[in-house]
C-alpha positions as CSV (number, residue, x, y, z in Angstrom):
1,M,123.7,143.9,205.6
2,A,123.6,144.4,201.8
3,Q,120.8,145.6,199.8
4,V,120.0,143.0,197.0
5,L,117.7,143.4,194.2
6,L,116.2,140.0,193.1
7,I,114.5,140.1,189.6
8,E,112.7,136.9,189.1
9,D,109.3,136.2,187.5
10,D,108.6,132.7,189.2
11,P,106.6,133.7,192.4
12,S,107.8,130.6,194.3
13,I,111.5,131.0,193.5
14,R,111.2,134.8,194.1
15,R,109.5,134.3,197.5
16,G,111.8,131.4,198.5
17,L,115.1,133.1,197.5
18,G,114.1,136.4,199.1
19,M,113.3,134.8,202.4
20,A,116.5,132.8,202.4
21,L,118.7,135.7,201.5
22,G,117.0,137.7,204.2
23,R,117.9,134.9,206.8
24,H,121.5,135.2,205.5
25,G,121.4,138.9,206.6
26,H,120.6,140.7,203.3
27,Q,117.9,143.3,202.8
28,V,116.1,142.0,199.7
29,R,113.9,143.9,197.3
30,T,112.1,141.9,194.6
31,A,110.8,142.5,191.1
32,E,108.8,140.2,188.8
33,T,109.5,141.9,185.5
34,G,112.6,143.4,183.8
35,E,110.8,146.8,183.6
36,D,110.0,146.8,187.3
37,G,113.6,145.7,188.0
38,L,115.1,148.5,186.1
39,R,112.9,151.1,187.8
40,Q,113.9,149.8,191.3
41,A,117.4,149.7,190.3
42,R,117.2,153.4,189.4
43,D,115.3,154.3,192.5
44,V,117.2,152.3,195.3
45,R,120.6,151.7,193.8
46,P,121.1,148.3,195.2
47,E,124.6,147.0,196.1
48,A,124.0,143.8,194.1
49,V,121.5,142.5,191.6
50,V,120.4,138.8,191.1
51,L,118.9,138.5,187.8
52,D,116.9,135.7,186.1
53,L,117.6,135.5,182.4
54,M,114.3,134.2,181.3
55,L,112.0,137.0,182.1
56,P,108.7,137.9,180.2
57,G,108.8,141.3,178.3
58,I,112.3,142.6,178.5
59,D,114.4,139.5,179.1
60,G,117.4,139.4,181.5
61,F,120.0,139.8,178.8
62,E,118.5,143.2,177.9
63,V,118.0,144.2,181.5
64,C,121.7,143.3,182.1
65,R,122.8,145.5,179.2
66,R,120.6,148.4,180.4
67,L,121.9,148.2,184.0
68,R,125.4,148.0,182.8
69,A,125.0,151.1,180.5
70,D,125.0,153.4,183.5
71,S,125.9,151.3,186.6
72,I,128.8,149.2,187.9
73,V,126.5,147.2,190.3
74,P,127.5,143.7,190.6
75,I,125.1,141.4,188.7
76,I,124.7,137.6,189.2
77,M,122.5,135.9,186.7
78,L,120.2,133.0,187.3
79,T,120.1,130.5,184.5
80,A,118.0,127.4,184.2
81,R,120.4,125.7,181.9
82,G,123.9,126.8,182.4
83,D,124.8,126.2,178.8
84,D,126.9,128.3,176.5
85,F,123.9,130.3,175.1
86,D,122.8,131.5,178.5
87,V,126.2,131.8,180.2
88,V,128.1,133.5,177.4
89,G,125.2,135.7,176.4
90,G,124.8,136.9,180.0
91,L,128.4,137.4,180.5
92,E,128.7,139.4,177.3
93,A,125.8,141.5,178.4
94,G,127.8,142.5,181.5
95,A,127.1,140.1,184.2
96,D,129.8,139.2,186.8
97,D,128.8,135.7,187.8
98,Y,126.1,133.1,187.5
99,V,124.4,130.4,189.3
100,V,122.4,127.5,187.8
101,K,118.9,126.7,189.0
102,P,117.8,125.1,191.2
103,V,119.7,127.6,193.4
104,Q,121.1,126.6,196.8
105,P,120.6,129.8,199.0
106,R,124.0,129.3,200.7
107,V,125.7,129.2,197.4
108,L,124.0,132.4,196.1
109,D,124.7,134.0,199.5
110,A,128.5,133.1,199.1
111,R,128.5,134.6,195.5
112,I,126.8,137.8,196.7
113,R,129.4,138.3,199.4
114,A,132.2,137.5,197.1
115,V,131.1,140.2,194.5
116,L,130.7,142.7,197.3
117,R,134.2,142.0,198.6
118,R,135.6,142.8,195.3
119,G,135.2,146.6,196.0
120,A,137.2,146.5,199.3
121,P,140.3,148.8,199.2
122,E,143.7,147.4,199.1
123,P,146.9,148.9,201.0
124,Q,147.7,152.3,199.7
125,H,149.8,152.1,196.6
126,I,149.7,153.9,193.2
127,Q,151.0,152.3,190.0
128,T,151.6,154.1,186.8
129,H,152.1,152.1,183.6
130,A,152.3,154.0,180.3
131,G,149.3,156.3,181.0
132,L,147.4,153.9,183.1
133,V,147.3,154.8,186.8
134,I,145.9,152.3,189.3
135,D,145.2,153.7,192.8
136,R,144.9,150.5,194.9
137,G,143.9,152.3,198.0
138,G,141.3,154.7,196.3
139,M,140.1,151.8,194.1
140,T,140.3,153.9,191.0
141,V,141.8,153.7,187.5
142,T,142.6,156.5,185.1
143,K,143.7,156.3,181.5
144,D,145.6,159.2,180.0
145,G,144.0,161.3,182.9
146,E,140.5,160.2,182.4
147,L,138.7,158.2,185.1
148,V,137.8,154.6,183.8
149,S,134.5,153.2,185.1
150,L,135.2,149.5,186.0
151,T,132.9,147.2,187.7
152,P,134.1,145.7,190.9
153,T,134.9,142.5,189.1
154,E,136.8,144.2,186.4
155,L,138.7,146.2,189.0
156,R,139.6,143.2,191.0
157,V,140.9,141.4,187.9
158,L,143.1,144.3,187.1
159,L,144.3,144.5,190.7
160,V,145.2,140.9,191.0
161,L,147.2,140.9,187.7
162,S,149.0,144.1,188.3
163,R,150.3,143.1,191.6
164,S,153.1,141.2,190.0
165,P,153.7,142.7,186.4
166,G,155.0,140.0,184.1
167,Q,153.8,137.1,186.2
168,V,151.5,134.7,184.3
169,L,148.3,133.7,186.2
170,S,146.2,130.9,185.1
171,R,142.4,131.2,184.6
172,Q,142.0,129.0,187.7
173,Q,144.1,131.2,189.8
174,L,142.0,134.1,188.7
175,L,138.9,132.4,189.6
176,E,140.1,131.5,192.9
177,S,141.5,135.1,193.6
178,V,138.7,137.2,192.1
179,W,135.5,135.1,192.2
180,E,136.6,132.9,195.0
181,H,135.5,129.8,193.3
182,D,137.5,127.0,194.9
183,Y,136.7,124.3,192.5
184,L,137.6,123.6,188.9
185,G,135.9,126.7,187.8
186,D,134.5,128.2,184.5
187,S,137.0,129.9,182.4
188,R,134.2,131.8,180.6
189,L,133.9,134.1,183.6
190,V,137.6,135.1,183.3
191,D,137.7,135.4,179.5
192,N,134.5,137.6,179.3
193,C,135.8,139.8,182.1
194,V,139.1,140.2,180.6
195,Q,137.5,141.1,177.2
196,R,135.3,143.7,178.9
197,L,138.3,145.1,180.9
198,R,140.4,145.4,177.6
199,A,137.7,147.4,176.0
200,K,138.0,150.0,178.7
201,I,141.7,150.3,179.3
202,E,143.5,149.3,176.2
203,T,143.9,151.7,173.3
204,D,143.6,148.8,170.8
205,P,141.8,145.8,172.5
206,A,142.7,143.6,169.6
207,S,146.5,144.2,170.5
208,P,146.5,144.5,174.2
209,V,149.4,146.1,176.1
210,F,148.3,145.8,179.6
211,V,146.3,142.6,179.9
212,Q,148.1,140.1,177.8
213,T,147.3,136.6,176.9
214,V,149.8,133.9,177.3
215,R,148.5,131.2,175.1
216,G,148.0,127.9,176.7
217,F,148.7,129.4,180.2
218,G,146.6,132.4,181.1
219,Y,147.0,136.2,181.5
220,R,149.8,138.6,182.7
221,F,150.0,142.2,183.2
222,G,152.2,144.3,181.0
223,P,153.9,146.3,179.5
224,V,156.7,143.7,179.8
């Protein structure tokens, strides 16, 4: 059973999703404002946050930024439109995934379970690449001896890419491996996550050494 914090101002959606996620085996806490959501996140330390973007007062974008400032909790955003403004803005604020309203509870449940699986340990193996140390069993990453704080999604992208240094993986392959999206997915999830990952592990994110873009194909792990 996962403890999920649902931040949603619409009472009918909040009640309906809360009950549905409970039936799927989750322990759900709810908040109707961004301020209350931030307070509860500090108090209970949920395992996942489901966050509506269009909140009164502090909107979901700002809530996401504040959560991400001191937490690696997985965040799934709810958007009424699914357009570039909402999706890109939410991903840049630090969200891991998104679903478009009206939300199918089984889809939301699958997304929650997917983000939680990203923190599962892999077989014991330590890789060292030019100052970057990846401990696959301990699920930790250090850069020049200092621990790097990665969200489960950022960590999983790095783990998937680093399994085969030099091998190019398409965005669709990363979506299927990391986000477990088995349809023609949304490359914005991958690109925004890679951008955040580079900001944390690259000396110069504009000239990445570890997570390299292969234009027209996808990404590969270096140095190669």
